[in-house]
KEVOVO-657466 format. One record per residue: residue number from 1; chain; x, y, z of N, C-alpha, C in turn. Coordinates in steps of 0.001 Angstrom, whole numbers, plus 500000, padded with zeros to 6 digits. Example, Ala and Ser with C-alpha at 12.3 -4.5 7.8 and 13.67 -1.06 7.14 Angstrom:
<pts>
+-----+---+--------+---------+--------+---------+----------+--------+--------+---------+--------+
:   k : c : n_east : n_north :   n_up : ca_east : ca_north :  ca_up : c_east : c_north :   c_up :
+-----+---+--------+---------+--------+---------+----------+--------+--------+---------+--------+
:   1 : A : 513190 :  494310 : 507800 :  512300 :   495500 : 507800 : 513200 :  496700 : 507800 :
:   2 : A : 512850 :  497750 : 507080 :  513670 :   498940 : 507140 : 512900 :  500030 : 507870 :
+-----+---+--------+---------+--------+---------+----------+--------+--------+---------+--------+
</pts>
This chain:
<pts>
+-----+---+--------+---------+--------+---------+----------+--------+--------+---------+--------+
:   k : c : n_east : n_north :   n_up : ca_east : ca_north :  ca_up : c_east : c_north :   c_up :
+-----+---+--------+---------+--------+---------+----------+--------+--------+---------+--------+
:   1 : A : 742209 :  162386 : 529723 :  743004 :   161698 : 528080 : 743733 :  160330 : 528515 :
:   2 : A : 744023 :  159626 : 527740 :  744723 :   158742 : 527462 : 746091 :  158815 : 527339 :
:   3 : A : 746515 :  157737 : 528570 :  748237 :   157987 : 528267 : 749030 :  157469 : 527122 :
:   4 : A : 748306 :  156832 : 527041 :  748224 :   155944 : 525084 : 748402 :  156927 : 523499 :
:   5 : A : 747540 :  158021 : 523947 :  747556 :   159063 : 523052 : 749518 :  159956 : 523022 :
:   6 : A : 750016 :  159803 : 524268 :  750903 :   160542 : 524452 : 751775 :  159766 : 523758 :
:   7 : A : 751709 :  158527 : 524386 :  752730 :   157400 : 523735 : 752963 :  157516 : 521630 :
:   8 : A : 751574 :  158057 : 521852 :  751355 :   158171 : 520491 : 752231 :  158708 : 519158 :
:   9 : A : 751743 :  160346 : 520623 :  752209 :   161198 : 519700 : 753601 :  161694 : 520428 :
:  10 : A : 754659 :  161130 : 521258 :  755678 :   160741 : 520985 : 756340 :  160176 : 519820 :
:  11 : A : 755963 :  159365 : 520087 :  755920 :   157816 : 518485 : 755915 :  158601 : 517285 :
:  12 : A : 755065 :  159686 : 516701 :  755206 :   160456 : 515718 : 756135 :  161133 : 515856 :
:  13 : A : 756395 :  162377 : 517205 :  757356 :   163059 : 517121 : 758985 :  162798 : 516875 :
:  14 : A : 759111 :  161703 : 517109 :  760433 :   160646 : 517371 : 760467 :  160397 : 515993 :
:  15 : A : 759318 :  160186 : 514724 :  759896 :   159635 : 513150 : 760105 :  161514 : 512361 :
:  16 : A : 759690 :  162075 : 512817 :  759371 :   163450 : 512441 : 761135 :  163663 : 512952 :
:  17 : A : 761478 :  163410 : 513781 :  762865 :   164285 : 514548 : 763862 :  163505 : 513487 :
:  18 : A : 763299 :  161908 : 513285 :  764384 :   160678 : 512945 : 764496 :  160790 : 511430 :
:  19 : A : 763192 :  161519 : 510244 :  763419 :   161540 : 509214 : 763645 :  163112 : 508762 :
:  20 : A : 763856 :  163650 : 509352 :  764947 :   165734 : 509765 : 765883 :  165183 : 509646 :
:  21 : A : 766578 :  164380 : 510171 :  767938 :   163940 : 510345 : 768764 :  163119 : 509469 :
:  22 : A : 767435 :  162388 : 508591 :  768081 :   161363 : 507554 : 768093 :  162402 : 506344 :
:  23 : A : 767318 :  163180 : 506131 :  766607 :   163897 : 504661 : 767626 :  165488 : 504602 :
:  24 : A : 767299 :  166343 : 506080 :  768219 :   167506 : 505561 : 768966 :  167141 : 505335 :
:  25 : A : 769845 :  168501 : 504333 :  771318 :   168578 : 504710 : 772409 :  169737 : 505498 :
:  26 : A : 771039 :  170583 : 505833 :  771185 :   171833 : 506862 : 771392 :  171294 : 508027 :
:  27 : A : 773114 :  171680 : 508842 :  773105 :   171531 : 509865 : 772120 :  171863 : 511021 :
:  28 : A : 772285 :  173444 : 510732 :  770642 :   173406 : 511946 : 769715 :  173145 : 512195 :
:  29 : A : 768529 :  172595 : 510449 :  767326 :   171743 : 510231 : 767776 :  169931 : 511143 :
:  30 : A : 769342 :  169894 : 510956 :  769422 :   168840 : 511792 : 769683 :  167907 : 513263 :
:  31 : A : 770104 :  169552 : 513727 :  770078 :   169560 : 515872 : 768852 :  170182 : 515826 :
:  32 : A : 767900 :  170663 : 514501 :  766527 :   170963 : 515557 : 765681 :  169621 : 515389 :
:  33 : A : 765857 :  168157 : 514567 :  765307 :   167434 : 514136 : 765821 :  166530 : 515462 :
:  34 : A : 767528 :  166931 : 515946 :  767656 :   166076 : 517107 : 767098 :  166480 : 518183 :
:  35 : A : 767129 :  168067 : 518485 :  766194 :   168493 : 519613 : 764874 :  167985 : 519730 :
:  36 : A : 763781 :  167647 : 518976 :  762456 :   166896 : 518475 : 762954 :  165780 : 519016 :
:  37 : A : 764051 :  165117 : 518767 :  763882 :   163602 : 519192 : 764242 :  163340 : 520795 :
:  38 : A : 764828 :  163962 : 520882 :  764819 :   163935 : 523181 : 763984 :  164571 : 523185 :
:  39 : A : 762524 :  165320 : 522809 :  761697 :   165938 : 523760 : 761044 :  164829 : 523092 :
:  40 : A : 760998 :  164090 : 521982 :  759713 :   162747 : 521956 : 760083 :  161434 : 523629 :
:  41 : A : 761128 :  161998 : 523178 :  762175 :   161019 : 524580 : 760958 :  160997 : 525852 :
:  42 : A : 761794 :  162455 : 525852 :  761068 :   162858 : 527093 : 759584 :  163378 : 527598 :
:  43 : A : 759247 :  163313 : 527135 :  757641 :   162729 : 526699 : 757023 :  161854 : 526596 :
:  44 : A : 757569 :  160643 : 526465 :  757363 :   158972 : 526869 : 758046 :  158327 : 528284 :
:  45 : A : 759087 :  159363 : 528593 :  759422 :   159370 : 529938 : 758315 :  159221 : 530950 :
:  46 : A : 758278 :  160737 : 530961 :  756905 :   161260 : 532060 : 755738 :  160448 : 531520 :
:  47 : A : 755412 :  160130 : 530078 :  753823 :   159318 : 530458 : 754397 :  157918 : 531249 :
:  48 : A : 755286 :  157060 : 530882 :  755372 :   155956 : 531782 : 755779 :  156566 : 533119 :
:  49 : A : 756191 :  157451 : 533381 :  756513 :   158189 : 534981 : 755121 :  157841 : 535963 :
:  50 : A : 754077 :  158993 : 534765 :  753121 :   159385 : 535179 : 752698 :  157875 : 535013 :
:  51 : A : 752271 :  156973 : 534510 :  751518 :   155698 : 534216 : 751482 :  154305 : 535417 :
:  52 : A : 753235 :  154383 : 535914 :  753496 :   154163 : 537166 : 753686 :  154854 : 538077 :
:  53 : A : 753771 :  156335 : 537981 :  752833 :   156567 : 539619 : 754031 :  157314 : 539945 :
:  54 : A : 755312 :  157102 : 539874 :  757205 :   157753 : 540386 : 757351 :  158999 : 539304 :
:  55 : A : 758001 :  159250 : 539941 :  759244 :   160381 : 539426 : 760591 :  159553 : 539134 :
:  56 : A : 760624 :  159065 : 538890 :  761588 :   157946 : 537955 : 761928 :  159095 : 536708 :
:  57 : A : 760926 :  158886 : 535884 :  760842 :   159476 : 534755 : 760582 :  160887 : 534157 :
:  58 : A : 760822 :  161313 : 535367 :  760677 :   163182 : 535286 : 762120 :  163295 : 535554 :
:  59 : A : 762364 :  162834 : 536847 :  764140 :   163301 : 536791 : 764554 :  162634 : 535842 :
:  60 : A : 764816 :  161541 : 535279 :  766117 :   161728 : 534099 : 765089 :  162347 : 532549 :
:  61 : A : 763925 :  162956 : 532836 :  763946 :   163527 : 531673 : 764109 :  165820 : 532045 :
:  62 : A : 764843 :  165645 : 532876 :  765075 :   166767 : 533509 : 765906 :  166437 : 532782 :
:  63 : A : 767059 :  165310 : 533319 :  768958 :   165516 : 533174 : 768602 :  165711 : 531429 :
:  64 : A : 768009 :  165148 : 530820 :  767614 :   164940 : 529395 : 767709 :  166037 : 528815 :
:  65 : A : 766921 :  166616 : 529343 :  767195 :   168118 : 529454 : 767973 :  169491 : 529090 :
:  66 : A : 768999 :  168307 : 530332 :  770511 :   169386 : 530728 : 771080 :  169217 : 529141 :
:  67 : A : 771551 :  167555 : 529338 :  772543 :   167222 : 528318 : 772039 :  167579 : 527103 :
:  68 : A : 770465 :  167850 : 526574 :  770169 :   169098 : 525777 : 771211 :  170634 : 525632 :
:  69 : A : 770774 :  170654 : 526508 :  770893 :   172499 : 526345 : 772892 :  172304 : 526091 :
:  70 : A : 773250 :  171404 : 526530 :  774432 :   171411 : 526146 : 774934 :  171182 : 525065 :
:  71 : A : 774332 :  170383 : 524545 :  773776 :   170227 : 523061 : 774086 :  171057 : 522035 :
:  72 : A : 773423 :  171504 : 522611 :  772622 :   172826 : 521074 : 773781 :  173862 : 521941 :
:  73 : A : 774660 :  173978 : 522627 :  775597 :   175040 : 522633 : 777081 :  174818 : 522273 :
:  74 : A : 777107 :  173355 : 521921 :  778297 :   172609 : 521555 : 778140 :  172427 : 519456 :
:  75 : A : 776860 :  171756 : 519482 :  777171 :   172093 : 517821 : 776259 :  173213 : 518117 :
:  76 : A : 776312 :  174734 : 518074 :  775366 :   176226 : 517579 : 777255 :  176258 : 517664 :
:  77 : A : 778511 :  176025 : 518767 :  779765 :   176518 : 517932 : 780329 :  175743 : 517023 :
:  78 : A : 780051 :  174774 : 516469 :  781041 :   173767 : 515556 : 780494 :  174485 : 514082 :
:  79 : A : 778600 :  175163 : 514166 :  778284 :   175868 : 512826 : 778640 :  176683 : 512850 :
:  80 : A : 779048 :  178052 : 514131 :  778946 :   179109 : 513943 : 780680 :  178804 : 512867 :
:  81 : A : 781532 :  177773 : 513405 :  783057 :   177511 : 513274 : 783096 :  177281 : 511532 :
:  82 : A : 782226 :  176206 : 511331 :  781633 :   176018 : 509559 : 781226 :  176625 : 509045 :
:  83 : A : 780221 :  177854 : 509494 :  780198 :   179077 : 508510 : 780971 :  179478 : 507662 :
:  84 : A : 781499 :  180412 : 509523 :  782870 :   181463 : 509149 : 783825 :  180683 : 508027 :
:  85 : A : 784172 :  179672 : 508248 :  785138 :   179532 : 507506 : 784306 :  178337 : 505813 :
:  86 : A : 783699 :  178056 : 505515 :  782954 :   177499 : 503733 : 781789 :  178462 : 503683 :
:  87 : A : 781073 :  179533 : 504609 :  780251 :   180135 : 504633 : 779112 :  179181 : 503969 :
:  88 : A : 778741 :  178559 : 504289 :  777821 :   177481 : 504098 : 777596 :  176214 : 505688 :
:  89 : A : 776263 :  176264 : 505672 :  776157 :   175934 : 506905 : 775736 :  173890 : 506453 :
:  90 : A : 776328 :  173455 : 505425 :  775925 :   172169 : 504910 : 776754 :  171390 : 505588 :
:  91 : A : 776107 :  170061 : 506354 :  776517 :   168714 : 506448 : 777733 :  168428 : 506150 :
:  92 : A : 777731 :  167439 : 504294 :  778229 :   167645 : 503904 : 779593 :  168763 : 503712 :
:  93 : A : 779918 :  169548 : 503754 :  781011 :   171023 : 504122 : 781305 :  170328 : 505422 :
:  94 : A : 781189 :  169314 : 506178 :  781873 :   169531 : 507710 : 782730 :  168641 : 508230 :
:  95 : A : 782799 :  167500 : 506628 :  784355 :   166610 : 506580 : 784937 :  167824 : 505579 :
:  96 : A : 784861 :  168695 : 505237 :  786210 :   168771 : 505113 : 786753 :  170211 : 505883 :
:  97 : A : 786388 :  170504 : 507287 :  786458 :   171146 : 508422 : 788052 :  169521 : 508715 :
:  98 : A : 788126 :  168971 : 508432 :  789409 :   167433 : 508898 : 790900 :  168229 : 508618 :
:  99 : A : 791609 :  168310 : 509599 :  793347 :   168335 : 509193 : 793641 :  167414 : 508064 :
+-----+---+--------+---------+--------+---------+----------+--------+--------+---------+--------+
</pts>
């Protein structure tokens, strides 16, 4: 399979994730869209790494997955505290958490 096809798939996944971040109001869907965008970047990093014959892109993709896992933990903690205080997971209600 041509590596350019993987780059097209990566661009499509990134576009879907960006649209999800910009359009949706639910915080869980927004975080899932951010994860989709990170996975699209990982796919392009691994594709370029394979095209050039080195492992640098795969190592960076691994660290990106670690950062994404940490982002999920912090994001879900914020969503849980938002839901407990407002009984809604809407992004619009997040600005109400300021003191």
